[in-house]
C-alpha positions in Angstrom: 17.7 1.4 -7.6 15.1 4.0 -8.1 13.6 4.9 -11.5 15.6 8.2 -11.5 19.0 6.7 -11.0 20.9 6.1 -14.2 21.7 2.5 -15.2 25.4 1.9 -14.9 26.8 -0.5 -17.5 29.7 -1.4 -15.4 27.4 -2.7 -12.7 26.1 -5.3 -15.1 29.2 -6.0 -17.2 31.5 -6.5 -14.2 29.1 -8.7 -12.2 30.6 -12.1 -11.4 27.4 -13.9 -12.5 27.5 -12.3 -15.9 31.2 -13.2 -16.2 30.5 -16.8 -15.1 27.7 -17.3 -17.6 29.6 -15.5 -20.3 32.6 -17.7 -19.8 30.4 -20.8 -20.0 28.7 -19.6 -23.1 32.2 -18.9 -24.6 33.3 -22.5 -23.9 30.0 -23.8 -25.4 30.5 -21.7 -28.5 34.2 -22.6 -29.0 34.1 -26.2 -27.9 30.6 -27.3 -28.9 29.5 -24.9 -31.6 26.4 -24.0 -29.5 25.2 -21.2 -31.7 21.6 -22.1 -30.9 22.1 -20.8 -27.3 23.8 -17.6 -28.7 20.8 -17.0 -30.9 18.2 -17.8 -28.2 19.9 -15.2 -25.9 20.1 -12.7 -28.7 16.4 -12.9 -29.3 15.2 -13.0 -25.7 13.2 -9.8 -25.1 11.0 -10.6 -22.1 12.0 -12.1 -18.7 10.2 -15.3 -19.7 12.2 -15.5 -23.0 15.4 -14.9 -21.1 14.5 -17.6 -18.5 13.8 -20.1 -21.3 17.1 -19.2 -23.0 18.9 -19.8 -19.7 17.2 -23.1 -19.2 17.9 -24.4 -22.7 21.5 -23.2 -22.5 22.0 -25.0 -19.2 20.5 -28.2 -20.5 22.8 -28.2 -23.6 25.8 -27.1 -21.5 25.2 -30.0 -19.0 25.9 -32.6 -21.7 28.9 -30.7 -23.0 30.3 -30.1 -19.5 30.0 -33.7 -18.5 31.8 -34.9 -21.6 34.6 -32.3 -21.3 34.8 -32.3 -17.5 34.0 -28.5 -17.3 32.7 -26.5 -14.4 29.0 -25.6 -14.7 27.6 -22.1 -13.7 26.6 -22.1 -10.0 23.1 -21.8 -8.6 24.2 -18.5 -7.0 25.3 -17.1 -10.4 21.9 -18.2 -11.9 20.0 -16.4 -9.2 22.2 -13.3 -9.6 21.6 -13.3 -13.4 17.8 -13.3 -12.7 18.2 -10.5 -10.1 20.2 -8.4 -12.6 17.5 -9.0 -15.3 14.9 -7.8 -12.9 16.8 -4.7 -11.9 18.4 -3.7 -15.2 16.2 -5.4 -17.8 16.7 -8.4 -20.0 18.3 -6.4 -22.9 21.2 -5.0 -20.9 21.9 -8.3 -19.1 21.8 -10.4 -22.3 24.1 -7.8 -24.0 26.6 -8.2 -21.2 26.4 -12.0 -21.2 26.9 -12.2 -25.0 29.6 -9.6 -24.9 31.6 -11.6 -22.3 31.1 -14.8 -24.4 32.5 -13.2 -27.5 35.5 -11.5 -25.9 38.9 -12.8 -25.8 40.3 -13.5 -22.3 43.6 -12.2 -21.2 45.3 -15.6 -21.4 44.4 -15.8 -25.1 46.0 -12.4 -25.7 49.2 -13.5 -24.0 49.3 -16.7 -26.1 48.7 -14.9 -29.3 51.1 -12.1 -28.4 53.8 -14.7 -27.8 53.3 -16.4 -31.2 54.1 -13.3 -33.3 
């Protein structure tokens, strides 16, 4: 991507790695009250801050995932998150990741719709 090409939000928000990490963060928030990771991502401004937030999240998530028998984010997703941060910047990638974590997934909408 050259400096003159516009950044496309859809390229970041629809990336499978962002979806995978967002889903893991959602599970950590809902099942383990991991608001520390949410705040660390929120305040990550530099690539180094973002890398540290990822590391700390993955360390916390490992314990939770083992206990609950959950799937962990893949190495490929981790590498792609780093690639996206390099291309689009930390702020945009962290916004997409957090947004995915805080969204309701379609299955939840179907369940809630059926309860009314």
